[in-house]
N, C-alpha and C positions, 0 to 999 in steps of 0.2 A: 504494499499500499504506499509506504513512504517513498519507494522508488518511483511509483506511478505519479505521485504528487510532484516529485522533483522533475520528472519528465514533462509534466504539464506546465510547470513554471518556466522551464527552459523554452518551451514552445511558444510562450506568450511574447509577442513583439515588444521590444523595449519601450516603445511609445505608449503601450497599453499597460505597462506595469504601474501599480498604484501611485507611487511617489512621483514617477516621471510624468504620468498622465496629469496628476494634480498640479504639478509645477507648470507644465505646458498650458494647462487651463488658466492658471493665474496669469502667466505671461500674456496669453491671448486676450484675456478679459481686461487687464490693466494697461497693456502696452507699456509696461515698465514704469508706470507713473503711480505714485502714492495716491490711493483712492479716498483716504479719509485721515482724520487726525490733524495735528497742528502743522504738519509739513505736507499737507495735501497738494498734489500737483508736481512735487519734486520727481525728477526722472532718475531712475537708478539703472544706469546703462552698463555698469561693470559690477557683477555680483557673484562671480564664481570664486570667492575667497573665504578665508577663515573668518573674516569679520562681517560677512554680508548679512546673514539672517534675512535673505531676500524676500521670502514670502511674507513673514510678519510685517516687514517694512512697507511693501507695496499694498498690502491689505489695510494698512493704517492701524495695526494693533500692536506694533512693536513698542515695548516698554510703555504700554497704555497707562500704567499707573502714574507716569510722569507727565501726561498730556496737559493737565491743569497747570503744573509748574512751568512747563514750556511756554504756555500761553501767558502766564504771569511774568516770566522773564521778558517775553516779547513786548508786553504792555509797559514794562519798566524801561525798555529800550536802553540798555546800558551802552556806554560808549565803546567798551571793549569786552569781548568774550574770548576767554582762553579755553580751548577744547583740548584736553590732555588725554591721549588715547583715542584719537579721532577716527581710527579705522578707515573705512572707505568714504567717510565724509557725510554720513546721514545728518548728524546734528550740525556739523559745520556749515554745510550747504543750506540746510533748512533755516538756520538762524540768519544766514546771509540773505536769503530770500525774504524772510519775514521782517528783518531790520536792515534795510539797505544802507543806513548810515553807520552801521557798526564796524568797528575795527576787529577783524577775526583772526586769531592766531591759532593754528591747528598743529599740535604736536602728535606725531605718529612714528614709533620706532621701526615698524616693519616697512621695508623698502617697497614691496609689492603693493601694500595697502596705500602708501603715499602716492604711488603712481596712479592707482585707481581713483584716489581722492582728487588728484589733479585732473584726470579725465572726466570724472563726474562733475566737477566744478565747471569745466569747459562746456560740457553738454548742457548744463543748467545756466550758462552764461553769467557765472558769478566769480570766475577765476581771478578777476582783478581785485576782488574784495577780500581775498583770503591769503594770508601768509602761511605757507606750509613749511614746517620744520621737522627735524628728526627727533631724537630722544629729548625728553624734558627732565632735567635734574633741578636741584635747588637753585643753582645759579641762573639757569634759563628761566625758571618761573619767576624768580625775583626780578630779573630784568624785564620780563613781560609786564609785570604789574607796576613798575615804576612810572610815575607821572600819570597815573590813571585815577579817575574818580569813580569809586564804587564799581569796580569791574565785576564780571561774573565768570566763574570758573565751572566748567563741566568736565568731570574727571572720571575716567574708567581705566585704571592702571594695574589691575590684577594684584592688589595687595601693596603696591608701592606707595599707596596713599599714606601708609604709616610713616614713610620717610618724607614725602613731599609736602603733606599738609601739616606743617609744624610752624606755628606762628612765632616760636622762639627763634627759628632760623630765618623766617621770612615774615617780618613784622607787617608787611603790606597785606598779608592774609586777613588781618583784623578788619580791613576795609572792603573785603570782597564777599559777594554772595557766592555760595558754593553748593553745587549739586554734585554729589560724589556717590558712585557705586561702591558699596562696601564688600570686602572679600574676607570675611571671617573664616571661611573654609580654607583659605590660603595662609592668612596671618591671624591666628586665634586671638580674639579680644580687640581687634583693630577698631570695631565700632565703638566700644566703650572708650578706647584711647582717644579717638577723634572727638567724640562728644565731650570728654573732659577737657580737651585742649580749647574748644570753642564755646563752652557753655557760658562763659562770662561775656563774650563779645558778640554772640549770635543767638538768634531764635532758631531752634533746631526742631525739625519734624522728621520722624523716621517713617519710611514708606516700605511696605513689603510687597513682593511680587505676588500676583494672583495667577492661579492656574488658567490656561487656555483650554478650550473645549471644542467639540465638534461644531457647536453653534457659531464659532468664530469663522468657520469657512462659509463664505456667503453664497455659493452657487450650488445648485443641484442639477445634475444631468443624469441621463439613464445609467451612465457608468458610475457616478459618485454614489448612487443609492446601493450599488452592489459592492462598493469598497468597504471593507471592515473599518469600524470607527477608529481603530488604533492608528490607521494611516492618516486619517483626517486630523486626529489629534497631533500626530507627529509633524505634519506639514505646517501647522500653525504655531508650533512650539518654537522657542528661541534657543533650544539646545543647551540650556544652562546645566552645569553639573550640581548645583544646589539652589535652594530657594534664595533669591537675591533680595537684598535690602539696599535702599538708598537713604542718604541723609540730605535734606534740603536745609541749608544753613544760611539765614539772612542776617547780614551785619546790622548790629544795633548802633554802630558808631560811625560818625562821619570821619573823613580823612584826618582831621585835626583833633579827634577825640578818641584815640585808641586807649584801651585800658592801661591804667598806670600813668596817664599824662594829666588830662583834666576831665571834667565831668562829661558824662555821656549825653547824647541828644535825644534820649528816649522821651 
């Protein structure tokens, strides 16, 4: 019986295999453009990489828990956004489209992802608004934040936030609004560490990832009704190794009122 099932699977054309079919359906329906969410309309032209999460992004459900925060950042219209761990550019390009006046600095250590970011920016016609850089260390972040008024940092650095987000090393962090993905499964206790560092200077909200489900796949065809639910759940998932949490930290202090100097502006 097992041999027969294996033979049947091999006989199915690649285009009709569940995940391949679902991905092609998404590409056809969206034409590679984000269909919903705060970055609706963004084109994702280069998506075959480690950083892509292509299907959740074009469906508009990628990191859905952060959509209200993204809208809040856009309404606040910061002069500078520093995107650390920018990947293929989803946030970088999205913010550049939503806030045309913003100065956007995108750090990405992976060379291939940087190349895709540059090409995606060109496809979306925002390449002139974005400064693409390689790895971000303490010195690079400090330099990016100098002479800025209440910048915003969007950070996803696989645990390196424990080193990078340290206001004792980078005093300018007191003045920055920070959205950071937390990686306790890589650096145990990093969430508590970051919150302790910024509790005096920032209002902190912790956000937890919610599970995606079959209901998040928006189309039904004669084939999708035959596909087991596990494939539909897999295609809309973001492939995370653990439940993700984020911290949204809004600075309480103006540039001239960092803790330990003079009174706050609350």
